N, C-alpha and C positions, 0 to 999 in steps of 0.2 A: 284885517289883513288874511288872516288864515281861513276864518269863514267867507270872504269871498273867493278864496282860491277853492275850498274844498267844492264851494257851491260852484266855480266856472268848469269844477273837472268832473262835479255830477251832471252838467248841464252838457259836458264836452260826452261824457259817455251814455246819459242820454238818447241822443241824438244820433252816435252809433251802434246802438242797440237799432232803432228805431231805423236804419238804414239798412241791418241787419238783416233785420224783417224783409225790406221790401226787394233785399237782393233775394234774401230764400225767395221768397214767392211769387221774383220773375224766372228762377231759375226751374221750380217745379212749374212753371207756365207754361213756358216756352217748349215741349212736346205738345203742350195741345193749338199749338197753332192759336188762327188768329182767336178762338174763345175763348184758350186761356189768358192772352195778352188783357183781352178784354175784361176777364175777371179780376187782371189784379191792376188794370188800367182804377176800374170801382173802387177797390181797396187802398189804390195811392187816395184817390178823390176823401173818401171816408176818414184817413188816417192826415192829410195836409191841415184841415184846423185845428186838429189836437196838434201836431210838432207844432203848429204859427203860434198859436195860442201860449201855449208853455213857452216856447223858446223865447216868444217876445216880453213875456213875463220874468223869467229869469235874468232876462237883458236889462229890467225894471222897464218895459213897456209896456203900460196896458191899456188895451184895447175898452174903449167904451161900449155901451151894451147895443147903440146901435149900429157899430161895426162889426162884433159876435154877428149879431144876429144875418147882417147879411155876411156873416162870413160862411157861418153856416146854410144861410137857404143856397147859397152859390154851388156848397159842396152838393147840399143834394139832390140839387136841380143834374150837376154835372154826373152825377151819383145814377140819378134817374134814364138821366139820357144814353148813360153809354149801356144802361139796362137794357134796356130798348132796341140797343144797337146788336148788345150781345143776344135776345133772346129771335132775332133780325135773323143775325149767324145762323144763332142753332136752327133754323125754320128753313135755312137751305142745305141744313145737313140733313144726305138719304136715310130712315130709320132705316136700321137691317131687317132684309125680308128673309120667310122663311125660302127654303131650297127649294127641288121639284120635289125631291123626295117625302120633305117633311108635309108641304101641301098634299100632294097625293094621298100619304100616312091620313092626314086632317079631315082629309075630305068624306075615303072609304070608310072612316069607323062614323060618319055621322051623320051618310048617304049612301049605308047597306042595308037593303032588311033589317029587320028586327029578331029575327030566328036565323041570321048571317051574322049577326053581333056577337063580337066577344064579351067577358061580362064585364070590361073597363075598356076607356077607349087605348084601343092598339099604341098611341104615342105615346102613353106614358108609361112608365117605368116605375111599379112600384118596386122599394128596395125593404125589407125587413131584416136583415142582418146589420149587429156595428159593426164598423170597420174593424174602432178601436178591439173588441174580443172575440168577434166573427161571432157573436150567439144570434141565437134567433129572436128578432124582436113583434112584436107583434101588434100595428096599427090601431092605436083605439079609439076606431073610428067606426059603427057597428055598418058591415058591409054594403048594404044601399047607401046609409048616407052615403060613404065612398063613393058611391056608384055614380051618387047627384053631385056632388063636391066636381066631378072629376070630368061631368058634361056641361058643365057651366063653361069650361073652358075652350077658343076658337085661336084660328091664324089670327082674328083683327084685335081680339082683346089681349090676352097673354097665352103665350103655345109653352102649355105647363108641357114636362118629359118626363120629368120624376118626382114621385112621390116618397118622401121617408116619414117618419113616427115624429114628432115634437111633443113631450108633457100630454094631454089630451088630448093631441088633434092631429095636425099634420102640417109640414113642409111644404110647396111643389114649386121646385126649379123649372123654369122653363126661359121664355122671351117677354120681354112685355114689344107688342106692338103697336104702342098709341102712347097718348095724355095720359101721363099717370093718374090725375086728377078722371079725365071720362073712362078710364078703365076699369079705376075702381068702382063708380056707378055704379057701371054696366054689371061689373062683376058680385059686386053686392045685390044688384035688386035681383038677379037671378039666381043669386045662391039663398033670398029671402022668397022669390016664389017657391024656387022647392024644398026649402026645410024653416018654411016660416022667420019663426025666428029663436031659432036656436042653435045656432053659430054665427060666428065674428067672421071676417075675411078681413088683412092683415094685407097689406101692401108696404113692405120694407126692405133694403139694402142689406145682403145680407154680412159677411166678413168680409167678402169678396170686394165689394161693394156692386155687387149686383143685384135687381130685382129678384123678388121673390114674393109668394102668394104665404101668407099662416093661414091656418083656418084654426080654429079654438069654439067651444063648446061657450057659446053664452053662460054660467056657469059662474066662469071664470072673472064676472066683470064684475070690477068694483063693487063694494057692498055699502049697503048706506051706513050713515054712524048711527050706532048703538046708543043704546040710555044711558049706561056707562059712562060713555066719552061726550054725550049730551053734556052728563053731570058736570064733568073735569068741567066742559067749556061757560058752565055757565061757574063756577067759584074759581075760574081764570079769569075771567069779566071782572066780579067784583072786587076780583086783586088786581085786577088792572086799576077800576075805577079810584082804589085805595093808595098804590102807590101813584095815580095821579096827582090826585088829593096830598099828598106827603112832596111828592117832585114842588108844588105850587108855594108848598109851605117850604118847603127848603131855599127857594128861589127868594121866599118875602125876610130869611132869615130870621127862621123859628122853622122848629118841630109840631106839626100838625097832629099827628098823634100822640101829643101833651098836650095839642088845646086846638080839638075837636071845634069847640065855641067859637071859634073863627074861620069858619067851613066859609062865609059869604067872602073872604079876602081870598083864598085860592079859586074861589068857584072859576073865576075868567079863566086863568091859567089852564084849569083841568080842562074845563070846556073846550080851548083851543085846539089841546092834545088829543080831545075824544073826536072834534070835529075831524081832525086829519086822518084819524083811525074811523069814522064813521065814513069818511071820502070817499076812501077807496074801498072801503068793504061793498058798499053799495055799488063803486060801476062794476066792480072782479061783477056783482048777482046778476046788473043790467045785464053786459054781455055776456053771463055764464046762462039767461032766462031766452034770451034772444038765437042761441044758438043752440037752447032745449039741453045744454047741460050742467049737472046735477054736482053741486059742490056743500060739503060739511059744513057745520058751526065751526063757525072762527073756534082755534085757539089762540089767543093774546098772549103774549107773553112781558108781564110785568115786570119791570125794574124799579129800583129806585132813585139811578141816576137820572134818567126822562119819562120816567113814568111809565113803558115800555117801549117791547124792542120792535111791537110789530104783530102779526097774527099769524097761523096757519092755517091756509085753505086745504083742503087736499078736495079733490076730485071724486065724485061719486061715480061716475060714465062716462063712459071710453071718450076721448076725443075724436071729430071726424077726421081733424090733417091739425098740421102744424100751424095754420095758422091763427086759427080759433087760440091753441095755445099761449098764441102770441097776445091775442088778443087782447082776452083777460089778464092775462099778467102786465103789458102794460098799460091797462085800463087802470088795475089798481092802484099800482105807481104814479101813472099822470096824476087820478085826481089827488090823491096826498098829495105831489109833489104840487098840483099847482095849487091849492090852498097854503100850500106851504108858506111859498115864492109869495102869493100874496099878501098875504098878510104881516111878512118879515121886508117886503118893498111897502106895504102902508104903513107901519110901524117906523119907517125912516123917515116917512115922510111926515109924518106927525109926531116925533122925535122934533123938544127943542129943551135949552136949560129950564130946569123944574119938573123935566118929565120923573114918571115912577119912578124907574131903575136908574139907577146911578151905576154904571157898571165899569171895568178897566178898560181901555186901550186895547189890553194884550186879547180881550175877548176878540174880537176882531180878524186876531191873527190862528185863528185857529181853523180858516175856511178861506180856502180860495175863492171862491163862490161867494161866500156870504162878504169879506174881503174889500168883493173889489167892488160889492154891489152899494158897500157902505163906502165906499171912496167917491164912487159917482153921487151918490146921496148926497151926504153929512161935510164929504170936503173938508173943507180945512180943522172940523172940529174933533176930527181923528188923532190930528196930532197934540190933541191935550192929556193929560193921565186918567183922567174920568170922564167919562161920558154923557151924557143924559138922554135914554131910548124906551121910548115908547112902547107898554110888556108886549104888545105885538113882535117888534123884534124877538125878543126872547122866544117868545110861543112858536114863531115862525123860522125859525134856528130848532126848534127844539122838533116842528115837525120835518124839516130838509135831515137834522139825523136822522130820522126813522125811516124816513121814505129811502134817505142813502144805504143804511145799513143794509134794507129788503130787496134795492136793484144790485149788491153785490150778486156777482156769477157765479154762485154755488147751489147748487143742489137743486132743491124744490125752493127758493126765495126768489120771486120777480124775475130778481139780476139774471137767475139759473136757467128758467124755464121761457126768459126772451131767446139769451145764448141757445138754448135747444132748440127754438124755435127757428131763427134763421141758420144756425151752421150747423145742427144734428148732432145727437146725442155723444161722438166719438168727441168734437170741440167741449159739447159741453163737461165731458170728464174732465179734461186736460183745465178748462177756466176753474172747475169744483178742486181742484189737486192747489193749480195755482194760490187760486182764494186762502186755502189751506194754510200758503206755505206764508204766503205774504202777511196773512193776520200771527202765525206767529213771532215773524220777524216783529212787527211792531209791535208783540203784545212785550216783547221787554221793555220799553217804555211805556206801553201803555195798558195796565189792567183789562181794561175792557173788551179791547180785544182779542184776549185771551176768553174772557167770557162769551166773549162772541161765537168763536169758534166752535168751542164747547158745544154751545147748543146747534150748530151745523151738523155737528160732529154726531149727535148723539139722534137730535129732531127732524134734520135734512139734508143728509149730508145724500142721500139717495137723488138719480132722474128721476124725470115723471116718467110713469109709462108711455110707451110708444105707441102713438097714434094712429088710428087706423088706415089710412094713407100718410105716408111718412115720406113718398118717395116727393109732393110736390112743395114746394119751399113758398116759404112769404113771398109777395114782394117788392120789389125795391122799397116803394115810400116805408112800408115798415121796416126791412132793415135799419130804413137809413134813419127812422123814430127811436131803433132800438138801439144803437149808436150813440143817437144825441141822450136816449137815455142814460148810454154807462157814459159817458161825456162829463154829464152835469154830478152821476154819480161820483167820482174821483174828486171832480171838483165839491166837490161840500168838505168829502170828507179828508183832503189834499189837505194840511194847514201851511198857512203860509215858512218860510223861513225870516228869520230876526234882520237877512239884510235887505228882504227884498219887502218887509213893511217898512224897512227904512226911505226903500226909496220909494214907497206911495205913501209915505209921511200917517201911517200908523203906530202915533205912540213916540216914544223919544226916536 
């Protein structure tokens, strides 16, 4: 009875938090009128399946796989429809036009004879002093290059009004005069025509959420993997092979390091782990090659618990936009997740009395996703203390854990990159902090969470550097796929409570 009461309290608290988030979102959206309300309705469409799924689950009602898929398809369709309405409403909004003085000043600067032109466009203000200390600063760009940079802007692309020094380049403030993707493409082409490949043009938002252009030398581009880093990658790969074999041994109740001659017994399990890791790496590199983005050698993170925690892949070139960031991050997790789910479902279908693994029914309480799939396929067999399962069930679950860990919305994990691509750097930094807090709480009962929190903190806490075009957001379909991936991550890592498992008939 206390367990049921506590679960009801937790369910009510969860619903209240969700309603609070939706109410806060509506409050923030109202000042933006129709555009704000449509954007808010999109968030409602995406949150509704989550709330419905977990709400029914908390009440002891589980949806079969077909119902879940229909729910997700309906939510995605509504999300895309609202997105089209949002873009249609946004296209009806008149873009701000330059006033008469701005147009005349900019036109005179480009139409006046060469002998009558000032050193730079008259409409651009060059700031050479720091507001903080009122000391003179020198713009770290050669004068001739600065003139060429200032000359690429116009009233139909980006109306630049102020130039200030920034690192080894400059920031140009002003007004965006068109679609960000088209403007960035035109400005980049003009910059390359005038200065070849010497500079990079970034179109981003400043702290006031206003578009600015940042020009930096190409010498600041990401550097290729060094020889020492490649050696480290090879060492980590060998260690991952060893830990995967040891994981297989532990699942078969023996220590592989003490009995290496039994490698044929553990090889199928290790191969399954390698299949999950390899499919994710291949998918990332296929997408990276398609977009002509360089990736470093993979740095695998070996562990004895599940063989490997995944791999760290560093970008060795600048990303053109947030769509590319999403596609590469999503491709790796999608490939690994699909392979894992296929192995899990195939293993469940092949399971029968006398299968190789005899595992406690408690095994299926460790994941909402695995427990639900097992209930759908195995049915009443889960009511026994010991359940006979095919090895693919265990391998598939290990793959799901590896994929789900990498989908946590933190730093440079696939999940962190997906959140950064869809919602921007500000939201991504908040979700990273929230992930740390959740892991810290979970580590009180699961030391594995603490280990992973330390790994993220040391190796992958930082966000990806901005793409060349930060203003163009991924489309609605990508946003829906990203949220589906995050939903499956939660479902894979979230355990069943004893009462919910009892309602599903898992164990006693």
